[in-house]
TIRO-2110 file (N, C-alpha, C; in Angstrom, 1 decimal):
// TIRO-2110
-12.8, -14.7, 16.1, N, 1, A
-13.3, -16.0, 15.1, CA, 1, A
-14.4, -15.3, 14.6, C, 1, A
-14.7, -14.9, 12.9, N, 2, A
-16.1, -14.9, 12.5, CA, 2, A
-16.7, -16.1, 11.6, C, 2, A
-17.9, -16.7, 12.4, N, 3, A
-18.4, -17.9, 11.6, CA, 3, A
-20.0, -17.1, 11.5, C, 3, A
-20.3, -17.8, 9.9, N, 4, A
-21.4, -17.4, 9.3, CA, 4, A
-22.0, -16.0, 8.8, C, 4, A
-21.2, -15.2, 9.1, N, 5, A
-21.7, -13.9, 8.5, CA, 5, A
-20.9, -13.8, 6.9, C, 5, A
-21.7, -13.2, 6.3, N, 6, A
-21.7, -13.4, 4.5, CA, 6, A
-20.9, -12.0, 4.4, C, 6, A
-20.3, -11.0, 5.0, N, 7, A
-19.9, -9.7, 5.0, CA, 7, A
-19.1, -9.2, 5.9, C, 7, A
-17.9, -8.5, 5.3, N, 8, A
-17.2, -7.9, 6.4, CA, 8, A
-17.3, -6.7, 6.7, C, 8, A
-17.8, -5.8, 7.6, N, 9, A
-18.4, -4.6, 7.3, CA, 9, A
-17.0, -3.7, 7.1, C, 9, A
-16.8, -2.7, 5.9, N, 10, A
-16.4, -2.1, 5.7, CA, 10, A
-14.7, -2.9, 5.0, C, 10, A
-15.2, -4.0, 4.4, N, 11, A
-14.0, -4.5, 3.7, CA, 11, A
-14.0, -4.5, 2.4, C, 11, A
-12.8, -4.7, 2.1, N, 12, A
-12.2, -4.9, 0.6, CA, 12, A
-12.4, -6.1, -0.4, C, 12, A
-13.4, -6.0, -1.0, N, 13, A
-13.5, -7.7, -1.6, CA, 13, A
-12.8, -7.6, -2.8, C, 13, A
-12.2, -9.2, -2.9, N, 14, A
-11.5, -9.7, -3.3, CA, 14, A
-12.1, -10.4, -5.2, C, 14, A
-11.7, -9.5, -6.0, N, 15, A
-13.1, -9.9, -7.2, CA, 15, A
-12.0, -11.3, -8.4, C, 15, A
-12.2, -12.0, -8.0, N, 16, A
-11.5, -13.4, -8.5, CA, 16, A
-11.9, -13.4, -9.6, C, 16, A
-10.6, -13.1, -10.7, N, 17, A
-11.3, -13.7, -12.4, CA, 17, A
-11.7, -15.1, -12.7, C, 17, A
-12.3, -15.1, -13.4, N, 18, A
-12.7, -16.6, -14.3, CA, 18, A
-11.6, -17.1, -14.8, C, 18, A
-10.5, -17.8, -14.5, N, 19, A
-9.3, -17.5, -15.4, CA, 19, A
-9.2, -19.2, -15.7, C, 19, A
-9.4, -19.9, -14.2, N, 20, A
-9.2, -21.3, -14.5, CA, 20, A
-8.0, -21.5, -14.7, C, 20, A
-6.9, -21.3, -14.1, N, 21, A
-5.5, -21.6, -14.3, CA, 21, A
-5.0, -22.3, -13.3, C, 21, A
-4.7, -23.4, -13.8, N, 22, A
-3.7, -24.4, -13.0, CA, 22, A
-2.2, -24.2, -12.6, C, 22, A
-1.5, -24.7, -11.5, N, 23, A
-0.6, -24.0, -10.8, CA, 23, A
-0.3, -23.8, -9.9, C, 23, A
1.0, -23.5, -9.4, N, 24, A
1.5, -23.2, -7.7, CA, 24, A
1.2, -21.7, -7.8, C, 24, A
1.0, -20.7, -8.9, N, 25, A
1.4, -19.4, -8.9, CA, 25, A
3.3, -19.0, -8.6, C, 25, A
3.3, -17.6, -8.4, N, 26, A
2.3, -17.1, -7.4, CA, 26, A
1.8, -15.7, -8.9, C, 26, A
0.3, -15.6, -8.3, N, 27, A
-0.6, -14.8, -9.2, CA, 27, A
-1.1, -14.0, -8.4, C, 27, A
-0.6, -12.4, -8.7, N, 28, A
-0.9, -11.3, -8.0, CA, 28, A
-2.4, -10.6, -8.4, C, 28, A
-3.4, -10.1, -7.7, N, 29, A
-4.3, -9.5, -8.3, CA, 29, A
-4.9, -8.2, -7.4, C, 29, A
-4.8, -6.9, -7.9, N, 30, A
-4.9, -5.6, -6.8, CA, 30, A
-4.5, -5.8, -5.6, C, 30, A
-2.9, -6.6, -6.0, N, 31, A
-1.8, -6.3, -4.8, CA, 31, A
-1.9, -7.7, -3.9, C, 31, A
-2.8, -8.7, -3.7, N, 32, A
-3.3, -9.8, -3.3, CA, 32, A
-2.2, -10.6, -4.1, C, 32, A
-1.5, -11.4, -3.1, N, 33, A
-0.4, -12.5, -4.0, CA, 33, A
-1.3, -13.9, -3.9, C, 33, A
-1.2, -14.7, -4.2, N, 34, A
-1.6, -16.2, -4.1, CA, 34, A
-0.8, -17.2, -4.9, C, 34, A
-0.5, -18.2, -4.0, N, 35, A
0.3, -19.4, -4.3, CA, 35, A
0.1, -20.3, -3.5, C, 35, A
0.7, -21.5, -4.1, N, 36, A
0.4, -22.9, -3.4, CA, 36, A
1.7, -23.9, -3.8, C, 36, A
1.6, -24.9, -2.9, N, 37, A
2.4, -25.6, -3.0, CA, 37, A
2.4, -27.2, -4.0, C, 37, A
0.9, -26.7, -4.6, N, 38, A
0.5, -28.0, -5.5, CA, 38, A
0.6, -27.4, -6.5, C, 38, A
1.0, -28.1, -7.6, N, 39, A
1.2, -27.8, -9.1, CA, 39, A
-0.4, -28.0, -9.7, C, 39, A
-1.3, -28.6, -9.0, N, 40, A
-2.6, -28.8, -9.4, CA, 40, A
-3.5, -28.3, -8.5, C, 40, A
-3.3, -27.1, -7.7, N, 41, A
-4.3, -26.3, -7.4, CA, 41, A
-4.8, -25.2, -8.3, C, 41, A
-6.0, -24.4, -8.2, N, 42, A
-6.3, -23.7, -9.7, CA, 42, A
-6.5, -22.4, -9.1, C, 42, A
-6.1, -21.8, -9.7, N, 43, A
-6.7, -19.8, -9.4, CA, 43, A
-7.8, -19.4, -10.1, C, 43, A
-9.0, -19.1, -9.8, N, 44, A
-9.9, -18.7, -10.4, CA, 44, A
-10.8, -19.7, -11.3, C, 44, A
-11.0, -21.1, -10.8, N, 45, A
-11.7, -22.1, -11.0, CA, 45, A
-13.2, -21.9, -10.9, C, 45, A
-13.8, -22.2, -12.0, N, 46, A
-15.0, -22.0, -12.1, CA, 46, A
-15.9, -23.1, -12.5, C, 46, A
-15.5, -23.9, -12.1, N, 47, A
-15.8, -25.1, -12.3, CA, 47, A
-16.6, -26.0, -11.1, C, 47, A
-17.8, -27.0, -11.5, N, 48, A
-18.4, -27.2, -10.1, CA, 48, A
-17.6, -28.2, -9.6, C, 48, A
-17.3, -28.4, -8.2, N, 49, A
-16.4, -29.5, -7.1, CA, 49, A
-17.0, -30.2, -6.4, C, 49, A
-17.1, -31.4, -6.2, N, 50, A
-17.8, -32.3, -5.0, CA, 50, A
-16.3, -33.0, -4.2, C, 50, A
-16.4, -32.3, -2.7, N, 51, A
-15.4, -32.4, -1.9, CA, 51, A
-15.4, -34.0, -1.5, C, 51, A
-14.3, -34.8, -0.8, N, 52, A
-14.4, -35.9, -0.2, CA, 52, A
-15.9, -36.3, 0.5, C, 52, A
-16.2, -35.4, 1.6, N, 53, A
-16.8, -35.4, 2.4, CA, 53, A
-18.5, -35.3, 1.6, C, 53, A
-18.6, -35.0, 0.5, N, 54, A
-20.0, -35.1, 0.1, CA, 54, A
-20.3, -33.3, -0.3, C, 54, A
-19.5, -32.4, 0.2, N, 55, A
-19.7, -30.8, -0.1, CA, 55, A
-19.6, -30.7, -1.3, C, 55, A
-20.7, -29.8, -1.5, N, 56, A
-20.4, -29.7, -3.3, CA, 56, A
-20.2, -28.0, -3.6, C, 56, A
-19.2, -27.6, -4.2, N, 57, A
-19.4, -26.2, -4.9, CA, 57, A
-19.7, -25.8, -5.7, C, 57, A
-20.9, -24.9, -6.3, N, 58, A
-21.5, -25.1, -7.3, CA, 58, A
-20.4, -24.5, -8.2, C, 58, A
-20.4, -24.4, -9.6, N, 59, A
-19.8, -23.9, -10.5, CA, 59, A
-20.3, -22.5, -10.9, C, 59, A
-19.5, -22.1, -11.7, N, 60, A
-19.7, -20.9, -12.1, CA, 60, A
-19.2, -19.8, -11.4, C, 60, A
-19.2, -19.6, -10.4, N, 61, A
-18.4, -18.3, -9.6, CA, 61, A
-16.8, -19.1, -9.1, C, 61, A
-16.2, -18.0, -9.6, N, 62, A
-14.4, -18.5, -9.2, CA, 62, A
-14.0, -18.5, -8.2, C, 62, A
-13.5, -19.3, -7.9, N, 63, A
-12.4, -19.9, -6.5, CA, 63, A
-11.3, -20.2, -6.5, C, 63, A
-10.8, -20.2, -5.3, N, 64, A
-9.2, -20.9, -5.4, CA, 64, A
-9.2, -21.9, -5.0, C, 64, A
-8.9, -23.1, -5.7, N, 65, A
-9.1, -24.3, -5.0, CA, 65, A
-7.6, -24.9, -4.6, C, 65, A
-7.6, -25.4, -3.9, N, 66, A
-6.2, -26.2, -3.2, CA, 66, A
-6.7, -27.6, -3.6, C, 66, A
-5.7, -28.3, -4.1, N, 67, A
-5.6, -30.0, -4.2, CA, 67, A
-4.8, -30.4, -3.0, C, 67, A
-5.3, -31.6, -2.6, N, 68, A
-4.7, -32.2, -1.3, CA, 68, A
-3.7, -32.9, -1.8, C, 68, A
-2.9, -33.6, -1.0, N, 69, A
-2.0, -34.4, -1.1, CA, 69, A
-0.7, -34.3, -0.7, C, 69, A
0.4, -34.9, -1.4, N, 70, A
1.8, -34.4, -0.6, CA, 70, A
2.5, -33.5, -1.6, C, 70, A
3.4, -32.9, -1.2, N, 71, A
4.4, -32.5, -2.3, CA, 71, A
6.1, -32.0, -1.5, C, 71, A
6.5, -33.3, -2.0, N, 72, A
7.7, -34.1, -1.4, CA, 72, A
7.9, -34.5, 0.3, C, 72, A
6.7, -34.4, 0.7, N, 73, A
6.2, -34.6, 2.1, CA, 73, A
6.0, -33.5, 2.7, C, 73, A
5.9, -32.4, 2.3, N, 74, A
4.7, -31.4, 2.3, CA, 74, A
3.5, -31.3, 2.6, C, 74, A
3.1, -30.7, 3.7, N, 75, A
1.1, -30.8, 3.4, CA, 75, A
0.9, -29.7, 2.4, C, 75, A
-0.2, -29.9, 1.7, N, 76, A
-0.8, -29.4, 0.5, CA, 76, A
-1.3, -27.9, 1.2, C, 76, A
-1.1, -26.6, 1.1, N, 77, A
-1.1, -25.5, 1.5, CA, 77, A
-1.5, -24.3, 0.3, C, 77, A
-2.3, -23.0, 0.8, N, 78, A
-2.4, -22.5, -0.6, CA, 78, A
-2.1, -20.7, 0.9, C, 78, A
-1.7, -19.9, 0.1, N, 79, A
-1.2, -18.6, 0.8, CA, 79, A
-1.8, -17.2, 0.1, C, 79, A
-2.2, -16.6, 0.6, N, 80, A
-3.1, -15.3, 0.2, CA, 80, A
-2.0, -14.0, 1.2, C, 80, A
-1.0, -13.4, 0.4, N, 81, A
-0.5, -12.7, 0.8, CA, 81, A
-1.5, -11.4, 0.4, C, 81, A
-1.2, -10.2, 1.6, N, 82, A
-2.2, -9.0, 1.3, CA, 82, A
-1.3, -7.8, 1.0, C, 82, A
-1.8, -7.2, 0.3, N, 83, A
-1.0, -5.7, -0.2, CA, 83, A
-0.9, -4.9, 1.1, C, 83, A
-1.4, -4.7, 2.0, N, 84, A
-1.4, -4.5, 3.6, CA, 84, A
-1.5, -5.3, 4.6, C, 84, A
-0.9, -4.5, 5.7, N, 85, A
-1.5, -5.5, 7.0, CA, 85, A
-2.8, -5.2, 6.6, C, 85, A
-3.7, -6.5, 7.6, N, 86, A
-4.9, -6.1, 7.6, CA, 86, A
-5.4, -6.8, 9.0, C, 86, A
-6.7, -6.0, 9.4, N, 87, A
-7.1, -6.4, 10.6, CA, 87, A
-8.4, -7.6, 10.5, C, 87, A
-8.9, -7.8, 9.4, N, 88, A
-9.7, -8.7, 9.3, CA, 88, A
-10.0, -9.1, 8.3, C, 88, A
-10.3, -10.4, 8.1, N, 89, A
-10.5, -11.4, 6.9, CA, 89, A
-11.9, -12.4, 6.7, C, 89, A
-12.5, -12.7, 5.7, N, 90, A
-13.5, -13.2, 5.7, CA, 90, A
-13.6, -14.2, 4.1, C, 90, A
-14.0, -15.4, 4.3, N, 91, A
-14.5, -15.7, 2.7, CA, 91, A
-14.9, -16.9, 3.1, C, 91, A
-16.1, -17.5, 1.7, N, 92, A
-16.8, -19.0, 2.0, CA, 92, A
-15.7, -20.0, 1.3, C, 92, A
-16.0, -20.8, 2.2, N, 93, A
-14.7, -22.4, 2.6, CA, 93, A
-15.9, -23.6, 2.1, C, 93, A
-15.1, -24.5, 1.5, N, 94, A
-15.3, -25.4, 1.0, CA, 94, A
-14.5, -26.2, 1.3, C, 94, A
-14.3, -27.5, 1.9, N, 95, A
-13.7, -28.4, 2.3, CA, 95, A
-13.5, -29.9, 2.4, C, 95, A
-12.5, -30.8, 2.3, N, 96, A
-12.7, -32.3, 3.0, CA, 96, A
-11.3, -32.7, 3.4, C, 96, A
-11.2, -33.7, 3.7, N, 97, A
-9.8, -34.4, 4.5, CA, 97, A
-9.0, -34.5, 2.8, C, 97, A
-7.4, -35.1, 3.3, N, 98, A
-7.1, -35.4, 1.7, CA, 98, A
-5.2, -35.4, 1.9, C, 98, A
-5.0, -35.0, 3.0, N, 99, A
-3.6, -35.1, 3.0, CA, 99, A
-2.6, -36.0, 3.8, C, 99, A
-3.5, -36.0, 5.4, N, 100, A
-3.0, -36.8, 6.4, CA, 100, A
-4.2, -37.1, 7.2, C, 100, A
-4.0, -38.4, 8.0, N, 101, A
-5.3, -38.8, 8.6, CA, 101, A
-5.2, -38.3, 10.1, C, 101, A
-4.2, -37.4, 10.3, N, 102, A
-4.0, -36.9, 11.6, CA, 102, A
-3.6, -35.6, 11.3, C, 102, A
-4.1, -34.8, 10.4, N, 103, A
-3.7, -32.9, 10.1, CA, 103, A
-5.1, -32.7, 10.1, C, 103, A
-5.6, -31.5, 10.4, N, 104, A
-6.3, -30.5, 10.8, CA, 104, A
-6.3, -29.8, 9.6, C, 104, A
-7.8, -29.5, 9.0, N, 105, A
-7.8, -28.7, 7.8, CA, 105, A
-7.9, -27.3, 8.3, C, 105, A
-7.4, -26.1, 8.3, N, 106, A
-7.4, -24.8, 8.8, CA, 106, A
-6.7, -23.5, 7.9, C, 106, A
-7.4, -22.5, 8.6, N, 107, A
-7.0, -21.3, 8.3, CA, 107, A
-6.3, -20.7, 9.1, C, 107, A
-5.3, -20.0, 8.8, N, 108, A
-4.1, -19.7, 9.9, CA, 108, A
-3.8, -18.2, 9.1, C, 108, A
-3.6, -17.6, 10.6, N, 109, A
-3.1, -15.8, 10.1, CA, 109, A
-1.9, -15.3, 10.4, C, 109, A
-0.8, -15.0, 9.8, N, 110, A
0.2, -14.4, 10.3, CA, 110, A
0.2, -13.3, 10.3, C, 110, A
1.5, -13.0, 11.5, N, 111, A
1.8, -11.6, 11.1, CA, 111, A
3.1, -11.5, 10.2, C, 111, A
3.7, -10.0, 10.3, N, 112, A
5.0, -9.8, 9.3, CA, 112, A
6.3, -10.6, 9.5, C, 112, A
6.1, -10.8, 10.7, N, 113, A
7.6, -11.9, 11.3, CA, 113, A
7.2, -13.6, 10.9, C, 113, A
6.2, -13.9, 10.8, N, 114, A
5.6, -15.3, 10.5, CA, 114, A
5.2, -15.9, 12.0, C, 114, A
4.7, -14.9, 12.7, N, 115, A
4.2, -15.4, 13.7, CA, 115, A
2.9, -15.8, 13.6, C, 115, A
1.8, -16.7, 14.3, N, 116, A
0.6, -17.2, 13.9, CA, 116, A
-0.1, -16.3, 14.9, C, 116, A
-0.9, -15.8, 14.5, N, 117, A
-1.8, -15.0, 15.2, CA, 117, A
-3.3, -15.0, 15.3, C, 117, A
-3.9, -16.2, 14.0, N, 118, A
-5.2, -17.0, 14.6, CA, 118, A
-5.2, -17.9, 13.6, C, 118, A
-5.9, -18.7, 14.3, N, 119, A
-6.4, -20.1, 13.8, CA, 119, A
-7.8, -20.4, 13.6, C, 119, A
-8.1, -20.8, 12.1, N, 120, A
-9.4, -21.7, 12.4, CA, 120, A
-9.7, -22.8, 11.9, C, 120, A
-10.1, -23.7, 12.7, N, 121, A
-9.8, -25.5, 12.6, CA, 121, A
-11.5, -25.9, 11.9, C, 121, A
-11.4, -26.3, 10.8, N, 122, A
-12.6, -26.7, 10.0, CA, 122, A
-12.8, -28.0, 10.3, C, 122, A
-11.9, -28.9, 10.7, N, 123, A
-12.2, -30.1, 11.3, CA, 123, A
-11.4, -30.7, 12.2, C, 123, A
-11.6, -31.9, 12.8, N, 124, A
-11.1, -32.2, 14.2, CA, 124, A
-10.5, -33.3, 13.8, C, 124, A
-8.9, -33.3, 13.9, N, 125, A
-7.9, -34.0, 14.1, CA, 125, A
-7.9, -35.2, 12.9, C, 125, A
-8.6, -34.6, 11.4, N, 126, A
-8.3, -35.0, 10.3, CA, 126, A
-9.7, -36.0, 10.1, C, 126, A
-10.6, -35.9, 10.9, N, 127, A
-12.1, -36.1, 11.2, CA, 127, A
-13.2, -35.5, 10.2, C, 127, A
-13.6, -35.9, 9.1, N, 128, A
-15.0, -34.9, 8.3, CA, 128, A
-15.8, -34.1, 9.1, C, 128, A
-15.5, -34.0, 10.4, N, 129, A
-16.8, -33.8, 11.1, CA, 129, A
-16.2, -32.4, 11.7, C, 129, A
-17.3, -31.4, 12.2, N, 130, A
-17.0, -30.2, 13.0, CA, 130, A
-17.4, -29.0, 11.9, C, 130, A
-16.8, -28.5, 11.8, N, 131, A
-17.3, -27.0, 11.0, CA, 131, A
-17.9, -27.2, 9.6, C, 131, A
-19.3, -26.9, 9.1, N, 132, A
-19.8, -27.1, 8.0, CA, 132, A
-18.9, -26.3, 6.8, C, 132, A
-19.1, -26.8, 5.7, N, 133, A
-19.1, -25.3, 4.3, CA, 133, A
-19.8, -24.0, 4.9, C, 133, A
-19.1, -23.2, 4.4, N, 134, A
-19.9, -21.8, 4.8, CA, 134, A
-19.0, -20.4, 4.9, C, 134, A
-19.0, -19.3, 5.8, N, 135, A
-18.4, -18.3, 5.9, CA, 135, A
-17.2, -18.4, 7.1, C, 135, A
-16.3, -18.1, 7.3, N, 136, A
-15.2, -18.2, 7.8, CA, 136, A
-14.2, -17.1, 7.9, C, 136, A
-13.9, -16.2, 9.3, N, 137, A
-12.8, -15.5, 9.1, CA, 137, A
-12.9, -14.9, 10.6, C, 137, A
-11.7, -13.7, 10.2, N, 138, A
-11.6, -12.9, 11.5, CA, 138, A
-11.5, -11.9, 11.8, C, 138, A
-11.4, -11.0, 13.0, N, 139, A
-11.7, -9.7, 12.6, CA, 139, A
-10.6, -9.3, 14.4, C, 139, A
-9.7, -8.6, 14.2, N, 140, A
-8.8, -8.0, 15.3, CA, 140, A
-8.8, -6.8, 15.4, C, 140, A
-8.4, -6.2, 16.7, N, 141, A
-8.6, -4.8, 17.0, CA, 141, A
-6.9, -4.3, 16.6, C, 141, A
-6.2, -4.9, 15.9, N, 142, A
-5.1, -4.1, 15.6, CA, 142, A
-5.2, -4.9, 14.1, C, 142, A
-4.3, -3.8, 13.5, N, 143, A
-4.0, -4.5, 11.7, CA, 143, A
-2.4, -4.8, 11.8, C, 143, A
-2.3, -6.5, 11.9, N, 144, A
-1.1, -6.7, 11.9, CA, 144, A
-1.1, -8.0, 11.4, C, 144, A
-2.1, -8.3, 10.4, N, 145, A
-1.8, -9.9, 9.5, CA, 145, A
-1.5, -9.6, 8.4, C, 145, A
-0.3, -10.5, 8.0, N, 146, A
0.4, -9.7, 6.6, CA, 146, A
-0.2, -11.1, 5.5, C, 146, A
-0.6, -12.2, 6.1, N, 147, A
-1.3, -13.0, 5.1, CA, 147, A
-1.7, -14.4, 5.7, C, 147, A
-2.3, -15.1, 5.0, N, 148, A
-3.4, -16.3, 5.5, CA, 148, A
-2.8, -17.2, 4.4, C, 148, A
-3.2, -18.7, 5.6, N, 149, A
-2.6, -19.9, 5.3, CA, 149, A
-3.8, -20.6, 5.4, C, 149, A
-4.0, -21.3, 4.3, N, 150, A
-4.9, -22.4, 4.0, CA, 150, A
-4.5, -23.7, 3.6, C, 150, A
-4.5, -24.9, 4.5, N, 151, A
-3.7, -25.7, 4.6, CA, 151, A
-4.1, -27.2, 5.0, C, 151, A
-4.0, -28.6, 4.7, N, 152, A
-3.9, -29.6, 5.3, CA, 152, A
-5.2, -30.6, 4.6, C, 152, A
-5.8, -30.2, 3.3, N, 153, A
-7.0, -30.7, 2.9, CA, 153, A
-7.0, -30.0, 1.2, C, 153, A
-8.5, -30.6, 1.2, N, 154, A
-9.0, -29.9, -0.4, CA, 154, A
-10.0, -28.8, 0.0, C, 154, A
-9.6, -27.8, -0.6, N, 155, A
-10.2, -26.5, 0.5, CA, 155, A
-10.5, -25.5, -1.0, C, 155, A
-11.8, -25.1, -1.2, N, 156, A
-12.2, -24.2, -2.0, CA, 156, A
-12.5, -23.2, -1.6, C, 156, A
-12.1, -21.5, -1.7, N, 157, A
-12.5, -20.3, -1.0, CA, 157, A
-13.0, -19.2, -2.3, C, 157, A
-14.1, -18.8, -2.0, N, 158, A
-14.5, -17.9, -2.5, CA, 158, A
-15.2, -16.7, -1.8, C, 158, A
-15.4, -15.5, -2.7, N, 159, A
-16.2, -14.3, -1.6, CA, 159, A
-15.7, -13.7, -0.7, C, 159, A
-14.3, -13.7, -0.9, N, 160, A
-13.3, -13.4, 0.0, CA, 160, A
-13.3, -11.5, 0.1, C, 160, A
-13.0, -11.3, 1.4, N, 161, A
-12.6, -9.9, 1.9, CA, 161, A
-11.5, -9.5, 2.7, C, 161, A
-11.2, -8.7, 2.9, N, 162, A
-10.2, -8.0, 3.6, CA, 162, A
-10.2, -6.4, 4.4, C, 162, A
-9.4, -6.4, 5.2, N, 163, A
-9.7, -5.0, 5.8, CA, 163, A
-8.5, -4.1, 5.6, C, 163, A
-8.4, -3.7, 4.8, N, 164, A
-7.2, -2.8, 4.2, CA, 164, A
-7.1, -1.3, 4.9, C, 164, A
-5.8, -0.9, 5.2, N, 165, A
-5.3, 0.5, 5.8, CA, 165, A
-4.0, 0.3, 5.0, C, 165, A
-3.9, 1.6, 5.1, N, 166, A
-2.4, 2.8, 4.5, CA, 166, A
-1.4, 2.2, 5.9, C, 166, A
-0.4, 1.5, 5.3, N, 167, A
0.3, 1.3, 6.2, CA, 167, A
1.5, 2.7, 6.9, C, 167, A
1.5, 3.2, 5.8, N, 168, A
2.0, 4.7, 5.9, CA, 168, A
1.2, 5.9, 6.0, C, 168, A
0.3, 5.8, 6.6, N, 169, A
-0.7, 6.6, 6.7, CA, 169, A
-0.5, 7.9, 8.2, C, 169, A
0.5, 7.7, 8.9, N, 170, A
0.6, 8.3, 9.9, CA, 170, A
2.2, 9.1, 9.8, C, 170, A
2.9, 9.2, 8.4, N, 171, A
4.1, 9.9, 7.8, CA, 171, A
3.4, 11.3, 7.7, C, 171, A
4.1, 12.3, 8.2, N, 172, A
3.6, 13.5, 7.4, CA, 172, A
4.0, 13.8, 6.6, C, 172, A
5.0, 13.6, 5.9, N, 173, A
5.6, 14.0, 4.7, CA, 173, A
6.7, 13.2, 4.6, C, 173, A
7.1, 12.9, 3.1, N, 174, A
8.6, 12.2, 2.8, CA, 174, A
9.5, 13.0, 2.7, C, 174, A
10.6, 12.4, 3.1, N, 175, A
12.2, 12.7, 3.1, CA, 175, A
13.0, 13.2, 2.4, C, 175, A
13.2, 14.7, 2.1, N, 176, A
13.9, 15.1, 0.9, CA, 176, A
15.1, 14.3, 0.6, C, 176, A
15.4, 14.2, -0.6, N, 177, A
16.6, 13.9, -1.1, CA, 177, A
17.8, 14.7, -1.0, C, 177, A
18.9, 14.1, -0.8, N, 178, A
20.1, 15.3, -0.7, CA, 178, A
20.1, 16.3, -1.7, C, 178, A
19.8, 16.6, -3.0, N, 179, A
19.6, 17.5, -3.8, CA, 179, A
18.8, 18.4, -3.6, C, 179, A
17.8, 17.5, -3.4, N, 180, A
16.4, 18.9, -2.6, CA, 180, A
17.0, 19.9, -2.0, C, 180, A
17.6, 18.9, -0.4, N, 181, A
18.0, 19.7, 0.3, CA, 181, A
19.0, 20.6, 0.2, C, 181, A
19.7, 20.3, -0.6, N, 182, A
20.6, 21.4, -1.3, CA, 182, A
20.1, 22.9, -1.7, C, 182, A
18.9, 22.7, -2.6, N, 183, A
18.1, 23.5, -3.2, CA, 183, A
17.6, 23.9, -1.9, C, 183, A
16.9, 23.5, -0.7, N, 184, A
16.3, 24.0, 0.0, CA, 184, A
17.0, 25.3, 0.9, C, 184, A
18.4, 24.8, 1.1, N, 185, A
19.4, 25.4, 2.0, CA, 185, A
19.5, 26.7, 1.0, C, 185, A
19.9, 26.6, -0.3, N, 186, A
20.0, 27.7, -1.1, CA, 186, A
19.4, 29.0, -1.1, C, 186, A
17.9, 28.2, -1.1, N, 187, A
16.6, 29.0, -1.0, CA, 187, A
16.7, 29.8, 0.3, C, 187, A
16.9, 29.4, 1.4, N, 188, A
16.9, 30.2, 2.8, CA, 188, A
18.2, 31.4, 3.1, C, 188, A
19.2, 30.9, 2.1, N, 189, A
20.2, 31.6, 2.3, CA, 189, A
19.7, 32.7, 1.7, C, 189, A
19.0, 32.9, 0.3, N, 190, A
18.4, 34.0, -0.3, CA, 190, A
17.6, 34.4, 0.5, C, 190, A
16.7, 34.2, 1.1, N, 191, A
16.1, 34.7, 1.6, CA, 191, A
15.9, 35.7, 3.1, C, 191, A
17.3, 34.7, 3.9, N, 192, A
18.1, 35.7, 4.9, CA, 192, A
18.6, 36.8, 4.0, C, 192, A
19.6, 36.6, 3.5, N, 193, A
20.1, 37.9, 2.5, CA, 193, A
19.5, 38.9, 2.2, C, 193, A
18.1, 39.2, 1.6, N, 194, A
17.1, 39.4, 1.1, CA, 194, A
16.8, 40.1, 2.6, C, 194, A
16.3, 39.5, 3.7, N, 195, A
15.9, 40.0, 5.1, CA, 195, A
16.9, 41.2, 5.0, C, 195, A
18.2, 40.9, 5.4, N, 196, A
19.1, 41.8, 5.9, CA, 196, A
19.4, 42.7, 5.3, C, 196, A
19.4, 42.7, 3.6, N, 197, A
19.3, 44.1, 2.8, CA, 197, A
18.2, 45.0, 3.0, C, 197, A
17.3, 44.0, 3.5, N, 198, A
15.7, 45.5, 3.6, CA, 198, A
16.4, 46.3, 4.7, C, 198, A
16.4, 45.7, 5.7, N, 199, A
16.8, 46.1, 7.2, CA, 199, A
17.8, 46.9, 7.0, C, 199, A
19.1, 47.2, 6.3, N, 200, A
19.8, 47.9, 5.9, CA, 200, A
19.8, 48.6, 5.8, C, 200, A
18.4, 49.1, 4.5, N, 201, A
17.8, 50.1, 3.5, CA, 201, A
16.9, 51.2, 4.6, C, 201, A
16.3, 50.2, 5.1, N, 202, A
15.4, 50.8, 6.1, CA, 202, A
16.3, 51.5, 7.2, C, 202, A
17.2, 51.2, 8.0, N, 203, A
18.0, 52.3, 8.8, CA, 203, A
18.7, 53.0, 8.1, C, 203, A
19.1, 53.2, 6.8, N, 204, A
20.2, 54.3, 6.1, CA, 204, A
18.6, 55.0, 6.0, C, 204, A
17.2, 54.9, 5.4, N, 205, A
16.7, 55.6, 5.5, CA, 205, A
16.1, 56.8, 6.5, C, 205, A
15.9, 55.9, 7.8, N, 206, A
15.1, 57.0, 9.1, CA, 206, A
16.9, 57.8, 9.2, C, 206, A
END
């Protein structure tokens, strides 16, 4: 877990636009996809916001805002899906309780199979105590995180970055199409015929 650091070395910054768009998404930006289960959540919100525990997120800088409450019995949440698997994620977070008296406001990371591999609790069993507003994230030894889930409270997130990698970087080359194979085989056959012809000419001249 990363706490306090305001930069992710080698990370790719996610530049949120100041669009102040309310709704559940999904919205895709530079390959990253944001969504929420609350229609009152906001993407690229620039308005100042005061959370229930007194924490203030100053306005002006775009952020992702999760509005808590119930959504047909489901806890409030918003999800960030990365364009490639990542080994690290960092952001500045503001938060307060709101969904359930027994739920913990948290940031959780999942692999491509839906298995949770990292979790950061911002409070303690629904009580507005514990970790203050600030920078939180994770850094792993392998790039296996497909998405991050923020849930169980009012959460504001900005200054986000993630560690990207090309998941196909170990592939030597693409597999040719069937038509390409046909051309390649025909070319090899022509080359072989030419080589045999030159050999026959050389023997005749000698």
